[in-house]
C-alpha positions as CSV (number, residue, x, y, z in Angstrom):
1,M,42.6,-17.7,33.5
2,I,43.1,-18.4,30.2
3,K,39.7,-20.6,28.7
4,I,41.7,-23.8,27.0
5,Y,38.7,-25.0,25.1
6,R,35.3,-23.3,23.8
7,K,31.9,-25.4,24.2
8,K,31.7,-24.9,20.2
9,D,34.8,-27.2,20.4
10,I,33.3,-29.8,22.8
11,I,30.2,-29.7,20.6
12,L,32.2,-30.3,17.6
13,T,34.3,-33.4,18.6
14,G,30.8,-34.7,20.7
15,F,29.6,-34.6,16.8
16,A,32.9,-36.1,15.6
17,L,32.7,-38.7,18.2
18,F,29.2,-39.3,17.1
19,A,30.1,-40.1,13.1
20,M,32.6,-41.8,14.1
21,L,30.7,-44.8,16.1
22,F,27.3,-44.3,13.7
23,G,28.0,-46.3,10.9
24,A,25.4,-46.8,8.1
25,G,25.7,-50.6,8.4
26,N,24.7,-50.9,12.1
27,L,21.4,-49.5,11.2
28,I,20.2,-52.6,10.1
29,F,20.6,-54.3,13.9
30,P,18.7,-52.2,16.5
31,P,15.1,-52.9,14.0
32,K,16.1,-56.9,13.9
33,V,16.8,-56.9,17.9
34,G,13.2,-55.0,18.5
35,F,11.8,-57.8,15.9
36,D,13.0,-60.8,17.6
37,V,12.4,-59.4,21.0
38,G,9.1,-57.8,21.0
39,E,7.1,-57.1,23.9
40,M,10.7,-57.0,26.0
41,W,12.2,-54.1,23.8
42,E,13.4,-51.9,27.0
43,A,15.3,-54.8,28.4
44,A,17.0,-55.6,24.8
45,T,17.7,-51.9,24.3
46,L,19.5,-51.3,27.8
47,G,21.9,-54.5,26.5
48,F,22.2,-53.1,22.9
49,F,23.4,-49.3,24.7
50,I,25.7,-50.8,26.7
51,T,27.8,-52.8,23.9
52,G,26.5,-50.5,21.3
53,I,27.5,-47.2,23.0
54,G,28.6,-47.4,26.4
55,I,31.4,-49.7,26.0
56,P,33.0,-48.0,22.8
57,L,32.7,-44.7,24.0
58,L,34.5,-46.1,27.4
59,A,37.5,-47.9,24.6
60,I,38.4,-44.1,23.5
61,I,39.0,-42.7,27.2
62,S,40.9,-46.2,28.2
63,A,43.1,-46.3,24.7
64,A,44.1,-42.6,25.6
65,Y,45.1,-44.1,28.8
66,A,47.1,-46.7,27.7
67,G,49.3,-44.6,25.3
68,K,49.4,-43.1,22.0
69,D,49.7,-45.9,19.9
70,L,47.5,-48.7,19.1
71,D,50.2,-51.4,20.5
72,D,50.2,-49.7,24.2
73,F,46.8,-50.9,24.1
74,A,47.6,-54.7,25.1
75,N,51.2,-54.2,25.5
76,R,50.8,-55.0,29.4
77,V,49.9,-58.4,28.5
78,S,52.7,-58.8,26.2
79,P,54.7,-57.6,23.3
80,K,53.5,-60.6,21.4
81,F,49.9,-60.7,22.4
82,S,49.2,-57.2,21.8
83,K,50.4,-57.4,18.2
84,V,48.0,-61.0,17.7
85,F,45.4,-58.9,19.2
86,N,45.7,-55.9,17.0
87,V,46.2,-58.1,14.2
88,V,43.1,-59.9,15.2
89,L,41.2,-56.2,15.8
90,I,42.3,-54.7,12.3
91,L,41.3,-58.0,10.6
92,A,38.1,-58.3,12.2
93,I,37.2,-54.3,11.3
94,G,38.7,-55.1,7.8
95,P,38.3,-57.9,5.3
96,F,36.9,-60.3,6.9
97,L,34.0,-58.6,8.7
98,A,33.1,-55.3,8.9
99,L,34.8,-54.0,5.5
100,P,32.5,-56.7,3.3
101,R,29.4,-56.1,5.7
102,T,29.2,-52.6,4.1
103,G,29.2,-53.5,0.5
104,A,26.4,-56.6,1.7
105,T,24.6,-53.9,3.5
106,A,24.9,-51.6,1.0
107,Y,23.7,-53.7,-2.2
108,E,21.0,-55.3,0.2
109,M,19.6,-51.9,1.2
110,A,19.8,-50.3,-2.3
111,V,19.6,-52.5,-5.3
112,L,18.1,-55.8,-4.3
113,P,14.9,-53.9,-2.8
114,H,14.6,-52.7,-6.8
115,T,15.7,-55.8,-8.8
116,N,12.1,-57.4,-9.1
117,G,12.7,-60.7,-9.5
118,A,15.6,-60.0,-11.9
119,D,18.8,-62.2,-11.7
120,V,19.7,-61.3,-8.2
121,D,23.7,-62.3,-8.4
122,M,24.4,-60.9,-11.5
123,F,22.8,-58.0,-9.9
124,K,24.8,-59.0,-6.6
125,Y,28.3,-59.5,-7.8
126,I,28.0,-56.3,-10.7
127,F,26.9,-53.6,-7.7
128,L,29.6,-55.2,-5.3
129,F,32.8,-55.6,-8.2
130,I,31.8,-51.6,-8.8
131,Y,31.6,-50.7,-4.9
132,F,34.4,-52.2,-3.9
133,A,36.6,-51.0,-7.5
134,V,35.6,-47.7,-6.2
135,V,36.9,-48.2,-2.5
136,L,40.1,-49.2,-4.3
137,M,40.2,-46.4,-6.3
138,F,40.4,-43.9,-3.5
139,S,42.0,-46.1,-0.9
140,I,45.0,-45.8,-3.0
141,R,44.8,-42.1,-4.3
142,A,43.9,-39.8,-1.8
143,N,40.8,-37.6,-3.2
144,A,38.5,-35.5,-1.2
145,V,35.3,-36.1,-4.1
146,I,34.3,-39.2,-1.7
147,E,34.7,-37.5,1.6
148,R,32.3,-34.8,0.0
149,V,29.9,-36.9,-1.4
150,G,29.5,-38.6,2.5
151,K,29.4,-35.1,4.0
152,I,26.2,-34.6,1.7
153,L,24.8,-37.6,1.6
154,T,25.2,-38.4,5.6
155,P,23.0,-35.6,6.7
156,I,20.7,-36.9,4.2
157,L,20.7,-40.0,6.2
158,I,20.1,-38.1,9.1
159,I,17.2,-36.4,8.3
160,I,15.6,-39.5,7.2
161,L,16.3,-41.6,9.7
162,T,15.0,-38.6,12.0
163,I,11.6,-38.8,9.9
164,I,11.4,-42.4,10.5
165,I,12.1,-42.6,14.1
166,V,9.2,-39.7,14.7
167,K,6.6,-41.3,12.6
168,G,7.4,-44.6,14.0
169,V,7.5,-43.8,17.6
170,F,4.5,-41.5,17.7
171,F,2.6,-43.0,15.0
172,P,3.8,-46.7,15.3
173,L,3.0,-49.7,13.0
174,G,1.4,-51.6,15.3
175,E,2.4,-52.9,19.0
176,P,4.9,-54.8,20.5
177,V,3.9,-58.8,20.5
178,V,5.2,-61.2,23.0
179,I,7.8,-63.6,22.2
180,E,7.2,-66.7,24.3
181,T,10.9,-68.2,23.2
182,M,12.8,-65.0,24.0
183,T,13.6,-65.9,27.9
184,N,17.0,-63.1,28.0
185,P,15.8,-59.9,26.2
186,F,19.1,-58.2,28.2
187,K,21.5,-60.6,27.3
188,Y,20.1,-60.6,23.7
189,G,20.5,-57.2,23.1
190,F,23.9,-57.2,24.4
191,Y,25.6,-59.8,22.8
192,N,23.7,-57.8,19.4
193,G,25.3,-54.8,20.7
194,Y,29.3,-56.5,19.4
195,Q,27.8,-57.3,16.3
196,T,27.9,-53.2,15.6
197,M,31.5,-53.8,16.1
198,D,32.1,-50.1,17.5
199,T,34.3,-50.8,20.7
200,L,36.6,-53.0,18.7
201,G,36.5,-49.5,16.0
202,A,36.7,-47.0,18.7
203,I,40.3,-48.9,20.2
204,V,41.8,-48.2,16.6
205,F,40.5,-45.2,15.8
206,S,40.8,-43.5,19.3
207,S,44.1,-41.9,18.7
208,I,42.3,-39.9,15.5
209,I,40.1,-38.1,18.5
210,I,42.5,-37.7,20.8
211,K,44.7,-36.0,18.4
212,A,42.3,-33.6,17.6
213,I,41.6,-32.8,21.0
214,R,45.6,-32.3,21.6
215,N,45.7,-30.3,18.5
216,G,47.0,-26.8,19.7
217,R,46.3,-27.5,23.1
218,N,48.6,-27.8,25.9
219,L,45.8,-30.0,27.9
220,T,46.7,-31.8,31.0
221,V,45.7,-35.8,31.3
222,K,42.8,-34.3,33.5
223,Q,41.9,-32.0,31.4
224,E,42.1,-34.2,27.9
225,M,39.2,-36.5,30.0
226,K,37.4,-33.5,30.8
227,F,36.9,-32.9,27.5
228,L,36.2,-36.0,25.7
229,S,33.6,-36.8,28.5
230,S,31.7,-33.6,27.6
231,S,31.9,-34.5,24.5
232,S,30.9,-38.0,25.0
233,I,27.6,-36.8,26.4
234,I,26.9,-35.6,22.6
235,A,27.6,-38.8,21.1
236,V,25.8,-40.8,23.2
237,C,22.8,-38.7,23.0
238,G,22.7,-39.0,19.7
239,L,23.6,-42.9,19.4
240,A,20.6,-43.2,21.9
241,V,17.8,-42.0,20.2
242,V,18.7,-43.5,16.7
243,Y,19.5,-46.9,17.9
244,G,16.5,-47.0,20.7
245,G,14.3,-45.4,17.9
246,L,14.7,-48.1,15.3
247,L,15.1,-50.7,17.8
248,Y,11.4,-49.6,19.3
249,I,9.8,-50.0,15.5
250,G,11.4,-53.1,14.9
251,A,9.7,-54.4,18.1
252,T,6.4,-52.8,17.1
253,S,6.7,-54.2,13.4
254,N,6.5,-57.8,14.6
255,G,3.0,-58.7,13.9
256,I,3.4,-57.2,10.7
257,F,6.4,-58.2,8.8
258,Q,6.9,-62.5,9.5
259,G,9.9,-64.0,9.2
260,A,12.5,-60.9,7.9
261,K,16.0,-61.2,7.5
262,T,18.3,-58.6,8.9
263,T,18.1,-55.9,5.9
264,Q,14.9,-56.9,4.4
265,L,13.1,-55.7,7.6
266,L,14.4,-52.4,7.7
267,N,13.9,-51.9,3.8
268,E,10.1,-53.0,4.4
269,I,9.9,-50.6,7.6
270,V,10.9,-47.7,5.0
271,D,8.9,-48.8,2.5
272,R,5.7,-49.2,4.6
273,M,6.5,-45.7,6.3
274,L,7.7,-43.2,3.4
275,G,7.1,-45.9,0.5
276,R,9.3,-46.4,-2.6
277,S,10.8,-43.3,-3.4
278,G,11.8,-43.0,0.8
279,N,13.5,-46.6,0.4
280,L,15.3,-45.4,-2.6
281,V,17.0,-42.6,-1.4
282,L,17.7,-44.2,2.0
283,G,19.4,-47.0,0.1
284,I,21.4,-44.8,-1.6
285,C,22.2,-42.4,1.1
286,V,23.1,-45.9,3.2
287,T,25.2,-46.9,0.1
288,G,27.5,-43.2,0.1
289,A,28.0,-43.5,4.1
290,C,29.1,-47.3,3.5
291,L,31.8,-46.0,0.8
292,T,32.8,-43.6,3.2
293,T,33.6,-45.8,6.0
294,A,34.9,-48.5,3.5
295,I,37.6,-46.4,2.3
296,G,38.3,-45.3,5.8
297,L,38.6,-48.9,6.9
298,T,40.6,-50.3,3.8
299,A,43.1,-47.3,4.2
300,T,43.7,-48.6,7.9
301,V,44.1,-51.9,7.2
302,G,46.9,-50.5,4.2
303,D,48.6,-48.2,6.6
304,Y,48.6,-50.7,9.3
305,F,49.8,-54.1,7.7
306,S,51.8,-52.2,5.0
307,K,54.3,-51.3,8.3
308,L,54.1,-54.8,10.2
309,L,54.7,-56.7,6.8
310,N,57.6,-54.6,5.2
311,T,55.5,-54.7,2.2
312,T,53.6,-51.5,0.0
313,Y,50.5,-50.0,0.8
314,E,49.3,-50.5,-2.5
315,K,50.3,-54.1,-2.2
316,V,48.0,-54.6,1.1
317,V,45.0,-52.3,0.1
318,I,44.6,-54.4,-3.1
319,I,44.5,-57.8,-1.2
320,T,42.2,-56.2,1.1
321,T,39.4,-55.3,-1.2
322,I,39.8,-58.7,-2.8
323,I,39.3,-60.3,0.3
324,S,36.5,-58.0,0.8
325,F,34.5,-58.4,-2.4
326,I,34.7,-62.2,-2.0
327,F,33.1,-62.2,1.6
328,A,30.9,-59.3,1.0
329,G,29.1,-62.0,-1.6
330,F,28.3,-64.1,1.3
331,G,25.3,-61.4,1.9
332,V,24.5,-59.9,5.7
333,D,23.2,-62.4,7.4
334,I,25.8,-65.3,6.8
335,I,28.7,-62.4,7.5
336,V,26.8,-62.1,10.7
337,K,26.6,-65.2,11.6
338,I,30.4,-65.6,10.9
339,S,30.7,-62.6,12.9
340,A,29.2,-64.0,16.0
341,P,31.4,-66.7,17.4
342,I,34.4,-64.5,16.7
343,L,33.4,-61.7,18.8
344,T,31.9,-63.7,21.6
345,L,35.6,-64.6,22.0
346,I,36.8,-61.2,21.5
347,Y,34.7,-59.1,23.2
348,P,35.2,-60.4,26.8
349,I,39.1,-59.4,26.2
350,A,38.6,-56.0,25.0
351,I,36.8,-54.9,27.8
352,V,38.7,-56.2,30.3
353,L,41.5,-54.3,28.5
354,I,40.0,-51.3,28.3
355,I,38.7,-51.6,32.1
356,L,42.2,-52.2,33.2
357,N,44.0,-49.2,31.2
358,F,41.8,-47.3,33.4
359,F,44.1,-48.3,36.3
360,K,47.1,-48.4,34.5
361,N,48.8,-46.3,36.6
362,K,48.1,-48.2,39.4
363,I,48.8,-51.4,38.1
364,K,52.5,-52.1,39.0
365,T,52.5,-55.8,37.9
366,N,51.8,-57.4,34.1
367,S,50.5,-60.6,35.6
368,I,47.8,-58.9,36.9
369,Y,46.8,-57.9,33.2
370,V,47.8,-61.5,32.0
371,G,45.6,-63.2,34.6
372,A,42.6,-61.4,33.7
373,V,43.0,-61.9,30.1
374,V,43.5,-65.3,30.8
375,G,40.0,-65.5,32.5
376,A,38.4,-63.5,30.3
377,S,39.5,-65.7,27.3
378,L,38.3,-69.3,29.0
379,V,34.9,-67.6,29.4
380,G,35.1,-66.2,25.5
381,A,35.9,-69.7,24.5
382,Y,33.1,-71.3,26.1
383,E,30.5,-69.0,24.7
384,M,32.4,-69.4,21.5
385,A,31.8,-72.5,21.3
386,Q,27.9,-72.5,22.4
387,V,27.4,-70.3,19.7
388,L,29.2,-72.9,17.2
389,S,27.1,-75.6,18.5
390,I,30.0,-77.5,20.2
391,N,29.7,-79.8,22.3
392,T,31.0,-79.4,25.5
393,S,31.9,-81.3,29.2
394,E,28.7,-81.0,31.5
395,I,31.4,-80.0,34.2
396,L,31.8,-77.1,32.1
397,T,28.3,-76.2,31.2
398,V,27.6,-76.6,35.4
399,I,30.3,-74.1,36.0
400,Y,29.3,-71.5,33.3
401,R,25.9,-71.6,34.4
402,S,26.7,-70.6,38.0
403,L,28.5,-68.3,37.3
404,P,27.6,-64.9,38.8
405,L,26.1,-62.0,36.2
406,N,26.0,-64.5,33.6
407,S,22.2,-63.9,33.0
408,F,23.5,-60.0,31.4
409,G,26.2,-61.5,29.5
410,L,29.1,-61.5,32.1
411,A,29.9,-64.2,33.0
412,W,33.8,-63.5,32.4
413,I,33.7,-60.9,35.4
414,L,34.6,-63.3,38.4
415,P,37.0,-65.3,36.2
416,S,38.8,-62.7,34.9
417,I,39.0,-61.3,39.1
418,I,40.1,-64.8,39.9
419,C,42.9,-65.8,37.2
420,A,44.3,-61.9,37.9
421,I,44.6,-62.5,41.9
422,S,46.2,-66.0,41.1
423,F,48.5,-64.7,38.4
424,K,49.7,-61.9,40.8
425,C,50.2,-64.1,43.6
426,M,52.5,-66.8,41.2
427,F,54.4,-64.1,39.4
428,K,54.9,-61.7,42.0
429,T,57.8,-60.0,39.9
430,R,56.3,-59.4,37.1
């Protein structure tokens, strides 16, 4: 029997998956989650792992089942919905959320800690202008230089993180403290996992991994899924070590640092562990990794909207970098606040579609897709209103609180099932 792929292929694909989901901008969230939950860090870690690691990997496999193109992922709901959903996805991982956050994170990690009370705004906008100018230049003209820089800096970043995690776990800064105001650490970690935006990115970039697996191999669907599942174990282990270690370190630092902001907390932890020079090296590596990510995201936005709007790639890329530059000026914490309600609405819909696509061949009527998405959207809209502090009727509040799995961030499951069954009964021919 001819061996279709080797263990080496699985390992290399596993590292590719890890690299795809391991965004330098995501490093700032686990320590902050640990810091906020303190002694209850285990429950928060489990919640964060589900939305920050598990669901993104499921999204890649689900997208493979859905079809070859991005439009296939939500096409069973309707072609128009698919277009709208994809536009929202691309804008979220592009100029409105993820892209500007890479620039803001790079500035707050690499430059802000070393400004020493100088004109912070001046330094910020100079840095961001240079950052997005580089992004624009390398997005318009394909060049291997920045990719090579990323390949050098990313391993250094992983080495530094390994040192931080080993030191922080075996020689902790302090002890996790009790946070009396934290009533549901699992749900807190679950929702903060949304902020990685890896699920949205995985849906968009899944075709890259699938093409890499199919390249030069004649595999059945079952073989592709086995290959991908085996590779996923490597990615899961790597991400679990990084995110879990940083979350625990954040939990042990609560009694030491008071009221630290998202990027400030990681800076202070690294400064305490590795000193000023270690902090500087980490900032440089994070900047390099963020640049590589930003260029890839900008190119993705350019490719998608140039085809959708029938315009030039260069024009879309220029507009994308300008918008990203403006949003990056708000800073990481403001971008995270803007992201929260949007992601709260999008994620239940995305997760429902991920689940449904696994059973694509067994679901004969599209109305099931429509109903499930409607159910998820209703709950997502309510939760978005709560994040925005919009007053809702007491009846809605009572209904929402009575939904099963509400305390786990999964209140949308029952409404999705009920709406899917109802739509199937009402629209039997669809």
